[in-house]
N, C-alpha and C positions, 0 to 999 in steps of 0.2 A: 292762949287763944281766947278771943272774946266770946262771951256767952250771950244768948238772946239776940244774936244777929238775925235780921230778917232774911229769909232765903230769897235769893234772886229768882225771878220767874224765867224758866228755861224751857224751850220747846222740846218735846220728846218724840221719838219715832221708833216704831216697832218693826219697820220694814227690814227685810233681809239685806245685808250689806254685800254689794257685789263689786264695788270699785273703790279705789283709795288714791289719794294724791297728796303732795306736799308743796307748799309755797310759803316761804318765810320772808318775802320782800315787802315793800311798802305798797300803799294803794293811793292813786290820785283821787281828787274829788272834783267832779264825779269820776268814778272808776272808768278806765278805758275798756273797750270791748274785750280785749285779751285778758285783763284783770277780772272783769265780771264773769268771763267764761270759767275761770279757775274756781270761782266760788260755787259754781253750779254743776260742773261736769262730773263730780264724783259723789258717791255716797258718803264717804268719809274724807274730810279735808283737814290737813294740819296747817295752822297759821301761827304767825308770831304776833301775839296780842300787844307786844311792846313796840311793834313797828308802826310807823305813821300811817294814819288813815284806815287801819284794819277794821276796828269796831264800826266806824261810820259806813264803810263799804258793805259790810255784811248787813247792817241794819237797813240800808237803802236798796239792797239787792231784791229784785222781784222774787227770785227763787234761789235759796241758798241750800247747800248740801244738808241732808237730814242730821249728819253728825259733824259739827264744827268743833275741832279740838284746838285749844290754846295751848301752845308748847311753852313750857317754862323750863329753861336750863338752870337747874338749881345751882350748879357750880359757879355760873357766871353772875348769879344774883347775890351770892354770899360773900361777905368780906373776908371771913375766916377760911382757912385752908381745909380744915376737917371739923366734923361735929364730934369731937372726941370727948367733950365733957358736957355736963348738964347745961351750963351757961351758954355755950356756943350753940347747942341744939335748940334751946329756947329762942335764941336770937335768930337762928335760921327759920324756925317755924313762924316767928313774928314777921320776918321779911317776906316770906312766901304768902302769909295771910294778907299783908298789905297790898302785895302785888296783884293777887286775885281780885280783892274787893275794889282796887283802883283801875285796873286795865281791862277787866272783863265786862265792864258795863258800858252801855252806849251813852253818848254825851246827853246829860240832862235826863236820863231814864234809869228807872230801877230794874228794868228788864235787861237780860244779857243776850247777846247774839250768839254766845258760845254754849255748847252743850256739855262740854267736858274739859278737864284739865289733863294735859299730857306732862307727866313729870320725866324730865331727862337729867341724867348725871346726878342722881340722888344718892348713890350708894355710899359715898363718903360723909354724908350729912345726916342721914336718917337710918337708924337701925330698924330691923323689921318690926319690933314692937311699936316704935315711935311712928313709923310709916303707917302702920294699921290704924293708929289713932288719928293720924293726920288725914288719911282717906275718909274716915268717918266724919271728920269735921268738914272737909270739902264737900262731902255728900250732903251735909246739913245746909250748905249754901245753895244747893240745887244743881250741883254738877256731878257728873260721873267722873271717875279717875282711870286714866290709862297710863301704862308705864312704857318708857322707851329703854330698851336694853341694847348696849353696844357690844360688838364682838371683840373689842380690844380692852385691855386693862388700862384705867381702873373702872371703866364704865360697865363691865359685866358683873353679873351676880354669881356668887358661889352657890354650891348646892345647899348649904346651911341657910344662907339668906333667902334663897327661893322658897325653901320649905317654911321659913318663918313668916313669910308674907301670906296673909290671908287672900288667896287668889279669888275667893268667892266675891269679894268686894271690888275686884279689878274688872273694868268692863272691856278692856282690850290691851293687847300687848303688841308693841311695834319693835322689830328687830332691825337695827341699823347695820347694813351691809352684811346680811345674814348669809347670802349665797354668792355675792359678787364683791371683790375687793375694790377699793377706790381706784386702783390702776387698771380696772377693767378685766382682770383675771378672775377665775372662779375661786371661791373659798374651798379649801380642801377639807377632808374629814376632820382633822384636828382643829383647824381654825373655826369649824362650825360647832365645836364642843360646848361653848357657852350657851348657844341656842338650844342644844339638845338638853342641857342641864335644866334650863327653865321649863322646857316642854315636859320633862320627866316630873318635875316638881309640881307642875299643874295637874298632870295625870294622877300623881300620888294622892292629891287632895280630893280627888274625884269630884271636881267641879262639874255640875250638870252642863254638858255641851261645851264647857270651857269658855274662857274669854276668847273672842275672835282674835286671829293671829295675822299680822300684816308684816311685810318686809319693805323696808325703805332702803333702796339700793342706789347710792350716789356714786357716779363715776366722774373722775376729774375731766375737765374740758379737753385736755390734750390727748386723752385716751379714747380709743375707738370702742364702740359697743360691738362686741363680737357676737356673731350669729349663734355659735354653739353655746357660749356662756349664757347668753340671754335665753335661749330656748331651754337650757338646763334649769334655769331659775324658774321659769313658768311651769315646767314639768314638776319640779320640787314642790312648788306652791299648790299645784293641782292635787298632788299625792297627799299633801299634808293639810289640805282644806285651808290654805292661806291665800292672801291677796297681796300682790306686790305692785310697787311703783318703782320704775327704773328711769333715772334721768341724770343729766349732767349737772355739775356743780352750779353752773350759771342759771340753770332752770329753777333753782331754789330761790333766786332773788330777782329774776328778770321774767316778767310775764310773756314777753315776745319770745324769749329763748326757750321758755317752757313749751311753747307751741311747737317748736322745731326739734327740741332735744329731749323729749319725753316719749318712753315707749309704754303704751297702755294696753297692747295686745300681744299675744304670743306670735313671734315671727313665723310667716308661712314657709313650708318647705318648697322644693322645686314643683312647679305646676300646681301647687295647692291653691293658687289664686283662682284657678278655674272652679273651685268648690265654694267660693264665697257666696253670700246670700243673693247678690244681684245676678250673678251668672247662673246659679241654680234656679232662680225664678224664671229666667229667660228660657233655660233648658226645659223646665216643665211646661211652659206655655207652648213651646214648639212641639213637645211630645203630645200634647192634647189637641194640637191643631190638625183637624182632618179636612181642612179646606184649602190646601195648597194647590195652586193651579199654575200652569205654564203660560207665561206671557209671550206671545209670538210676535213681538215687536221687531221692527227692522232697525238696526243699529248703523249709524253712519261712522265710518272710519276715516280719519284724516291722514 
């Protein structure tokens, strides 16, 4: 890794994070209204820095999300299959460094529109000690580091790997399909084991407040979003202080599809629509209205 690299200027935000979304597609120039909406509607947004037009779209956006994460799929970036020896590990680190310094900056600018690097599928390439050093280096460039953890092998972390990672240096953890399978069915107790392993490891390190936890739930396009499964996911997130994004596979790459096939709020039960803010406001107005009068007009019937 290069030393003496000038840190990129990255905007920071201390606001509480309340919403989360994912979009890995390209952006037009200028961005369409649907694409621009994706950049500003969530407190945390995950983007693909390698996709066409992404950095320009964020830089030209009037208001972007406080936390803009650039997702790097380590597995797809690397030529080698596994980081099993020192030479392969060094090559993997070099490729990752070049990717960050090349794709995370705006055109002709030293400033970066991204606030964080999201590392995905890193388990086979970086051991916990190497990952800890890599996180420190990425921090020196001006980015925080988030981890993406999959529920399926080889993407999930073992208990030993989780305990070996310094979770104090990790700013957020995103679990892929933590409570919902890609076929739309719910993950059962055993299938959620990798997520509980990571949660226990974080708790064991006694990280103050812990890194925030997010669930990225992708359902295949041909599968229906089931009411009970979706409600269970939101209930689980509420109990565990997590935030979830639920969407179809097409919503990850198409901004128009994201508008139609993304679930951002917990589905309402029967007649619960009567308790939404608009209806409750109208109800309160009528409760406080003491000037109701009878209009004795004549009605003409046809």
